[in-house]
Backbone as a ProteinNet text record, in pm:
[ID]
protein_1_A
[PRIMARY]
MPEPDRMHFLQQLETLFAEIDEAYEIAAAEYGFSCNGCDDNCCLTRFHHHTLLELAALEASFSTLPPSERQDAARRAKDVLSGYEAADRIGRTPRLMCPLNVSQRCRLYRSRPMICRMHGIPHVIRGPGRVPTFGPGCADFERRCKDRPGQVFDRTPLYRKMAALEQTFRTAAGCTEKMKLTVADMVLLFEGEAP
[TERTIARY]
8205.4	8149.6	8270.9	8266.8	8360.5	8415.5	8567.4	8590.9	8587.7	8502	8539.5	8648.9	8692.5	8788.1	8753.2	8755.3	8700	8778.2	8860.3	8932.5	8867.1	8835.1	8786	8649.5	8566	8450.4	8450.6	8543.1	8549.8	8551.3	8650	8711.4	8612.3	8511.1	8380.8	8287	8269.9	8195.4	8231.8	8374.2	8422.8	8430.6	8382.1	8338.2	8176.1	8096.4	7993.6	7979.7	8023.4	7982.3	8036.5	8188.8	8172.1	8068.5	8010.2	7881.4	7776.9	7757.6	7669.5	7675.9	7813.5	7829	7835.3	7851.3	7869.7	7719.3	7620.1	7497.2	7399.9	7449.5	7375.1	7456.5	7569.5	7597.4	7541.4	7542.2	7446.6	7314.4	7248.9	7113.5	7104	7176.3	7186.5	7229.4	7323	7348.3	7246.7	7162.7	7054.5	6947.8	6934.5	6866.6	6953.5	7079.4	7178.3	7172.2	7185.5	7203	7345.5	7387.9	7528.3	7486.3	7561.3	7543.2	7681.3	7641.4	7723.7	7696.3	7664.7	7612.7	7516.7	7434.7	7327.8	7272.1	7187.3	7145.7	7045.8	7018.4	6897.2	6956.1	7115.9	7224	7197.1	7208.7	7148.3	7239.2	7339	7411.5	7350.5	7218.1	7144.9	7029.6	6994.5	6889.4	6922.8	6833.9	6863.8	6872.9	6966.5	6930.3	6950.1	6916	6936.7	7001.6	7092	7185.3	7117.2	7169.2	7122.3	7220.7	7307.3	7399.8	7516.9	7575.5	7665.2	7810.5	7824.4	7944.6	7955.1	7888.2	7900.4	7939.9	7927.1	7946.2	8070	8108.9	8284.5	8339.9	8303.4	8356.8	8418.5	8287.6	8305.8	8391.4	8410.1	8488.9	8639.3	8667.8	8804.6	8870.7	8800.7	8794.5	8806.1	8767.4	8749.9	8899.2	8907	9031.6	9170.2	9143.4	9252	9264.2	9195.8	9194.2	9270.7	9338.7	9402.8	9302	9403	9300.5	9242.8	9268.6	9210.2	9067.1	9094.1	8926.7	8858.1	8907.6	8794.2	8748.5	8791.6	8771	8672.1	8711.1	8574.8	8494.3	8486.2	8337.3	8277.3	8339.4	8264.4	8203.1	8264.2	8197.3	8073.9	8062.1	7958.2	7865.7	7918.9	7804.3	7726.8	7780.5	7683.6	7617.2	7643.1	7540.9	7462.8	7492.8	7380.8	7254.1	7317.7	7220.7	7124.4	7213.4	7114.4	7017.1	7085.3	6964.6	6873.9	6864.3	6788.5	6696.1	6746.3	6627.3	6512.9	6624.1	6505.2	6415.5	6446.1	6312	6245.5	6285.4	6180.1	6097.5	6129.7	6053.4	5931.7	5993	5892.9	5801.5	5815.5	5777.3	5813.8	5941.9	5998.7	6111.5	6094.9	6210.6	6326.9	6439.7	6546.5	6676.4	6719.1	6802.4	6947.6	7018	7170.1	7200.1	7365.1	7452.8	7488.2	7551	7635.3	7734.5	7775.9	7933.2	8052.4	8051.7	8163.9	8189.5	8071.1	8096.9	8143.5	8233.2	8303.5	8337.6	8289.1	8301.4	8248	8114.8	8046.3	8108.5	8212.7	8268.7	8281.9	8260.9	8233.3	8434.2	8409.4	8567.7	8584.2	8482.2	8503.8	8419.5	8437	8326.7	8384.9	8473.6	8485.5	8428.7	8432.8	8344.7	8169.7	8151.9	8006.8	7893.4	7840.9	7706	7626.3	7557.5	7505.4	7393.8	7312.3	7224.2	7263.7	7342.2	7463.9	7453	7524.3	7560.3	7449.1	7321.5	7213.4	7082.1	7112.2	7027.3	7033.3	6936.3	6947.9	6840.3	6853.1	6767	6610.7	6525.8	6413.9	6447.3	6409.8	6427.9	6313.3	6312.7	6242.5	6303.1	6213.8	6234.6	6126.6	6181.1	6073.3	6090	6022.5	6021.4	5933.9	6006.4	5912.5	5752.1	5696.1	5531.7	5445.2	5546.6	5512.8	5470.8	5407.9	5372.6	5490.7	5580	5674.3	5674.4	5796.8	5783.9	5874.6	5792.2	5878.2	5870.4	6025.3	6089.7	6134.7	6093.1	6118	6296.4	6330.2	6479	6495.9	6577.5	6597.5	6533	6552.8	6502.2	6591.1	6666.1	6765.9	6773	6713.9	6700.9	6539.9	6454.6	6320	6338.8	6425.1	6437.4	6501.6	6592.1	6640.5	6620.4	6563.6	6569.4	6436.9	6319.6	6233	6143.6	6157	6066.7	6160.4	6289.2	6367.2	6328.7	6365.9	6297.5	6449.7	6399	6513.1	6466.6	6533.2	6499.6	6490.6	6400.1	6397.1	6503.4	6586	6669.1	6641.2	6648.2	6608.7	6710	6713.2	6769.8	6759.9	6654	6636.8	6774.3	6834	6922.7	7056.9	7082.2	7209.3	7145.4	7019.8	7007.7	6978.7	6946.2	6939.6	7139.9	7219	7324.9	7388.5	7319.8	7377.2	7341.2	7189.1	7164.8	7216.2	7262.7	7355.7	7462.3	7551.6	7657.8	7642.1	7576.9	7547.7	7495.9	7412.7	7402.6	7492.1	7593	7710.6	7849.2	7839	7903	7860.8	7741.7	7685.7	7683.2	7653.5	7681.8	7833.4	7934.7	8037.5	8085.5	8031.2	8048.4	7971.1	7853.5	7767.1	7677.8	7660.3	7577.4	7426.2	7326	7226.5	7098.5	7188	7152.3	7065	6985.8	6943.5	7037.6	7038.3	7124.8	7025.7	7046.2	6947.7	7011.3	7117.8	7221.1	7220.6	7267.4	7269.6	7444.7	7453.6	7621.3	7680.7	7585.3	7592	7658.7	7585.4	7549.6	7708.9	7714.2	7841.7	7955.3	7972.2	8095.4	8104.3	8020.8	8031.9	8062.8	8015.7	8079.7	8217.1	8255.4	8409.5	8482.1	8468.1	8507.6	8489.5	8387	8410.8	8310.4	8221.6	8117.8	7990.9	7930.5	7789.8	7682.9	7607.3	7531	7377.2
7167.4	7300.2	7381.1	7521.4	7581.8	7584.7	7613.5	7579.4	7724.2	7752.7	7878.7	7887.7	8005.7	8019.3	7987.3	7854.4	7794.2	7806.3	7825.1	7893.1	8052.1	8119.1	8244.7	8219	8157.3	8100.7	8003.8	7948.3	7871.1	7935.7	8100	8162	8254.4	8296.1	8375.8	8268.6	8146	8052.8	8032.2	8044.2	8020.7	8166.3	8257.5	8387.7	8385.5	8349.1	8335.1	8230	8084.5	8014.4	8064.4	8188.5	8211.7	8319.6	8393.4	8469.1	8376.7	8281.2	8186.8	8139.2	8096.8	8068.2	8162.2	8243.2	8370.4	8399.3	8430.5	8457.9	8305.5	8173.9	8092.9	8092.2	8119.4	8163.8	8256.8	8343.9	8470.1	8466.7	8386.2	8332.6	8191.7	8120.3	7993.9	8080	8167	8210.6	8276.5	8330.2	8374.2	8287.7	8172.3	8051.5	7975.8	8021.2	7957.3	7821.1	7777.3	7651	7662.4	7543	7492.8	7337.3	7280	7190	7111.5	6960.1	6908.3	6759.3	6710.2	6575.4	6529.2	6441.4	6389.6	6277	6205.3	6053.7	6109.6	6246.5	6280.9	6342.6	6306.8	6403.6	6427.7	6529.9	6558.2	6529.5	6418.5	6382.2	6239.1	6209.4	6097.7	6119.3	6249.2	6327.8	6309	6263.5	6269.8	6397.7	6436.2	6603.5	6630	6661.6	6677.7	6823.2	6834.4	6952.1	6980.7	7138.2	7177.5	7251.6	7313.2	7388.9	7304.6	7319.4	7294.5	7328.5	7472.7	7532.4	7435	7414.6	7332.9	7201.5	7137.6	6984.4	7037.1	7141.6	7195.4	7213.4	7260.3	7295.4	7137.8	7086.2	6922.2	6861.2	6844.3	6765	6823.7	6948.7	7024	6945.8	6946.3	6912.4	6730	6685.2	6511.2	6462.7	6527	6517.9	6521.4	6567.8	6601.7	6490.6	6402.5	6307.4	6171.3	6095.1	5980.6	5889.3	5844.8	5679	5624.8	5583.9	5494.4	5569.2	5687.8	5757.2	5778.5	5783	5844.8	5695.7	5590.4	5455.5	5401.5	5466	5404.7	5494.1	5597.3	5697.9	5647.4	5627.8	5517.4	5418.7	5318.4	5210.6	5263.2	5361.6	5374.5	5476.5	5546.1	5600.3	5496.3	5404.3	5277	5191.2	5210.2	5161.4	5233	5371.8	5449.7	5446.3	5455.3	5448.1	5326	5191.7	5108.2	5108.5	5194.2	5189.8	5307.5	5384.1	5487.3	5385.3	5319.8	5228.4	5153	5079.3	4996	5096	5186.8	5256	5310.4	5332.3	5413.3	5275.5	5189.2	5032.6	5047.7	5046.1	5013.1	5143.4	5233.6	5398	5453.9	5412.5	5474.2	5575.4	5648.1	5763	5701.8	5728.5	5638.3	5736.2	5702.1	5766.7	5685.2	5737	5688.1	5746.6	5741.3	5836.9	5902	5999.2	6058.7	6004.4	5924.4	5890.1	5919.4	6090	6166.2	6165.9	6114.8	6142	6017.7	6036.4	5936.5	5971.4	5855.4	5867.9	6021.4	6064.8	6161.3	6333.6	6310.3	6426.8	6394.2	6517.6	6542.3	6520.1	6456.7	6452.2	6570.6	6681.7	6761	6882.5	6895.5	7003.7	7128.7	7166.5	7335.5	7344.3	7253.5	7237.7	7176.1	7196.5	7106.2	7200.5	7175.4	7224.7	7313	7437.1	7545.5	7462.3	7375.3	7315.5	7283.5	7195.4	7138.9	7234.1	7345.8	7492.1	7534.8	7529.7	7598.8	7528.6	7383.8	7272.3	7337.5	7289.5	7296	7359	7508.4	7642.1	7667.6	7731.7	7776.6	7864.5	7855	7943.4	7981	8080.7	8107.5	8159.3	8129.8	8183.6	8246	8352.1	8429.2	8476.1	8374.1	8404.3	8479.3	8554.8	8677.2	8636.5	8704.6	8659.3	8581.1	8505.3	8407.5	8418.3	8336.9	8334.3	8291.3	8331.7	8270.7	8162.4	8087.1	7938	7911.4	7874	7838.6	7687.4	7666.9	7518.3	7535.4	7445.1	7423	7404.3	7392.2	7373.2	7193.9	7153.7	7013.8	6965.8	6822.7	6724	6788.6	6765.9	6842	6987.2	7098.3	7178.2	7202.2	7124.7	7123.8	7074.8	6989.5	6939.8	7048	7113.8	7239.7	7349.7	7381.7	7523.7	7598	7501.2	7544.3	7671.7	7646.3	7766.1	7908.5	7889.3	8002.9	8130.4	8261.5	8354.6	8356.8	8399.1	8367.3	8448.1	8474.9	8539.1	8415.5	8384.2	8298.3	8349.8	8262.4	8252.8	8249.3	8376.7	8425.9	8367.7	8257.3	8193.6	8291.9	8364.3	8412.5	8505.3	8609.4	8684.9	8586	8486.2	8399.3	8282.4	8236.2	8208.8	8272.7	8383.3	8447.7	8486	8544.1	8518.4	8403.5	8283.3	8164	8150.8	8178	8195.7	8256.9	8382.1	8502.7	8418.2	8380.3	8324	8169.6	8088.7	7982.7	8008.8	8113.9	8190.2	8221.4	8271.9	8358.4	8239.3	8132.5	8040.9	7940.2	7904.9	7837.8	7894.3	8042.3	8088	8086.6	8119.1	8086.6	7939.8	7882.5	7697.8	7662.7	7744.8	7717.5	7608.3	7569.2	7450.8	7512.5	7461.5	7506.1	7349.2	7253.8	7102.2	7166.3	7110	7119.3	6984	7012.6	6888.5	6893.2	6745.9	6708.9	6587.2	6627.5	6513.5	6492.7	6371.3	6333.9	6378.9	6339.9	6389.9	6225.7	6088.3	5986.6	5981.8	6049.4	6075.7	6151.2	6243.4	6296.6	6242.3	6163.1	6090.8	5981.1	5900	5833.5	5883	6003.3	6075.1	6115.4	6159.9	6188.8	6087.8	5973.4	5861.4	5764.6	5870.9	5802.8	5648.2	5696.1	5557	5639.6	5621.4	5684.2	5622.6	5705.6	5649.9	5588.5
6159.2	6242.7	6283.1	6245.2	6263.2	6424.6	6469	6593.3	6660.7	6712.7	6815.8	6901.4	6940.4	7043	7165.5	7193.5	7327.8	7430.4	7461.1	7564.4	7607.3	7527.4	7530.9	7605.2	7537	7634.7	7760	7765.2	7865.8	7980	7941.7	8058.3	8119.8	8018.9	8012.9	8099.4	8110	8163.8	8288.5	8294	8461.2	8530.4	8471.4	8551.9	8599.3	8484.5	8537.8	8632.7	8641.5	8735.5	8869.9	8871.3	8984.6	9060.5	8958.3	8999.2	9043.8	9003.9	9037.5	9173.9	9178.8	9338.6	9439.8	9415	9476.2	9541.1	9415.1	9403	9546.5	9508.6	9581.8	9717.2	9743.6	9859.4	9992	9892.6	9957.8	10003	9921.5	9943.5	10022.9	10005.6	10101.7	10267	10287.6	10408.1	10445.3	10369.9	10413.5	10539.5	10484.6	10560.4	10667.5	10649.1	10750.3	10708.5	10530.5	10499	10424	10457.8	10362.5	10371.9	10227.1	10190.3	10240.4	10293.1	10367.4	10313.8	10222.7	10147.9	10230.3	10198.6	10233	10181.7	10245.6	10186.5	10082.9	10046.3	9988.3	9824.8	9865.2	9725	9608.8	9595.7	9441.1	9355	9354.2	9268.6	9227.9	9330	9273.9	9160.9	9143.3	9044.8	8911.9	8847.6	8684.4	8638.2	8604.4	8543	8387.6	8331.5	8179.3	8206.9	8071.9	8066.7	7912.5	7862.6	7738.7	7699.5	7771.5	7682.6	7640.1	7531.5	7474.9	7513.1	7606.4	7676.6	7758.1	7834.2	7948.4	7887.8	7837.5	7796.1	7758	7672.3	7624.2	7792.9	7882.8	8001.8	8075.4	8045.8	8114.2	8046	7930.6	7833.5	7848.7	7862.5	7854	8011.7	8140.9	8257.9	8241.9	8209.6	8195	8135.1	8021.3	7963.5	8037.4	8160.6	8251.2	8344.1	8358.5	8467.4	8394.2	8513.8	8453.6	8375.4	8300.2	8203	8302.1	8420	8487.8	8534	8604.5	8635.8	8522.6	8390.9	8275.8	8244	8267.7	8219.8	8317.3	8470.4	8570.5	8575.4	8512.6	8498.4	8402.6	8262.3	8177.8	8211.7	8317.1	8332.1	8417.9	8513.7	8627.1	8516	8406.6	8342.1	8252.8	8201.2	8161	8272.2	8383.9	8482.5	8510.2	8557.6	8553.3	8420.6	8300.5	8181.7	8185.9	8245.8	8205.7	8321.4	8438.5	8536.9	8548	8435.7	8417.4	8296.7	8211.6	8111.3	8195.1	8340.8	8346.7	8424.2	8524	8591	8529.2	8369.4	8333.4	8280.6	8230.4	8173.3	8294.5	8426.3	8554.6	8569.9	8519.7	8540	8697.4	8727.4	8864.1	8834	8934.5	8903.9	8981.5	8863.5	8912	9037.3	9112.5	9177	9214.8	9087	9076.2	9096.2	9143.2	9185.3	9028.1	9035.5	8905.7	8895.7	8748.4	8723.1	8772.7	8761.1	8836.6	8998.8	9054.6	9180.9	9290	9351	9375	9544.3	9599.6	9739.3	9812.1	9779.1	9832	9748	9677.8	9593.7	9456.4	9334.5	9239.1	9184.4	9122	9000.9	8976.9	8871.4	8821	8886.1	9002.7	9103.4	9018.6	9015.9	8961	8826.9	8750.2	8616.2	8599.8	8746.1	8748.2	8680.6	8620.1	8572.2	8609.7	8575.2	8638.9	8733.8	8682.6	8786.4	8898	8892.2	9012.8	9085.4	9071.6	9166.5	9187.6	9158	9207.8	9266.2	9273.5	9350.1	9494.4	9526.6	9700	9783.8	9738.5	9794.5	9725.4	9798.9	9731.6	9592.9	9524.9	9391.4	9313.4	9237.6	9154.1	8941.6	8887.4	8737.1	8693.6	8621.4	8558.4	8422.8	8369.7	8207.4	8171.9	8043.3	7996.9	7968.9	8020.6	7966.5	8035.8	8122.9	8211.6	8352.9	8376.6	8559.5	8623.1	8710.9	8768	8828.7	8828.8	8871.2	8999.3	9058.3	9212.5	9252.6	9300.2	9336.6	9463.7	9530.4	9669.7	9690.9	9794.8	9836.9	9827.5	9852	9861.7	9965.1	9991.2	10121.4	10236.5	10207.8	10361.1	10398.7	10272.6	10319.6	10396	10337.7	10387.5	10514.7	10561.4	10692.7	10763	10742.5	10863.2	10842.8	10749.1	10705.4	10661.1	10632	10581.3	10606.1	10748.3	10838.4	10855.7	10827.2	10856.4	10742.8	10776.9	10692.7	10588.4	10499.7	10410.9	10216.4	10142.5	10011.3	9905.6	9814.8	9754.2	9620.6	9625.3	9500.9	9361.4	9299.7	9162.7	9105.3	9018.2	8920.7	8796	8778.4	8643	8550.9	8623.9	8586.5	8542.1	8606.7	8577	8459.4	8431.6	8338.5	8219.3	8242	8104.9	8055.3	8142.5	8135	8095.4	8097.2	8056.2	7948	7920.5	7747.9	7680.9	7720.2	7600.6	7548.2	7691.3	7652.8	7550.7	7589.7	7505	7369.3	7367.1	7214	7127.5	7182.6	7131.1	7089.3	7178.6	7182.7	7021.3	7073.9	6965.8	6805.6	6803.1	6686.9	6604.9	6695.6	6676.4	6646.1	6694.8	6655.6	6537.3	6464.8	6396	6418.9	6555.9	6592	6625.8	6543.6	6592.7	6664.1	6670	6738	6878.1	6921.3	7041.8	7142.7	7239.8	7336.6	7441.2	7511	7631.4	7646.6	7771.3	7797	7954.4	8022.6	8142.8	8144.3	8262.7	8286.2	8246.8	8247.3	8204.8	8056.9	7990.4	7828	7842.1	7873.6	7869.4	7828.8	7964.9	7957.9	7885.8	7821.2	7736.4	7588.6	7560.2	7446	7459.3	7592.3	7610.9	7567.4	7595.5	7574.1	7481.9	7358.6	7259.2	7202.8	7327.9	7342.1	7313.3	7207.7	7205.9	7329.3	7368.3	7465.9	7436.5
[MASK]
+++++++++++++++++++++++++++++++++++++++++++++++++++++++++++++++++++++++++++++++++++++++++++++++++++++++++++++++++++++++++++++++++++++++++++++++++++++++++++++++++++++++++++++++++++++++++++++++++++

């Protein structure tokens, strides 16, 4: 696969992440909502990530961790994936902590994926030619803010920007493979262990 100018793309992704964070903060502030961590922690949710560029960003940050932290994350990732398999076998929704979360803090917070940045407040996605899809806030939002006035967070323009950047990155990399990985899967890839 040809090697794109990763630094250029990672800088563009960092700019997009800053835009996402700003848009999220504005929308959350309308409700008076701020995330302070909770028992329903979104890091317990099994999110699947689909962008090669976010994988590259996490890998770049992960490589800067001390070896002991990388090994600890890999151990945690194996435990999480085993837990997912066990939950799937009995038809349960797993609630397992992301292997990058230690003591309620993300080891790679600055490089966390898009979905981690946008989770928590009511949102809408407006796909072309489709009926808009609405999503609720997290459990903590619903407890504290659901009756407060506020503008539903429109993720659409941010998803479009991510899709355009991802497509440009994939074209530069010559990559057409689809991706569907959890953070636990990614951690094991970074450590050279196939999930």
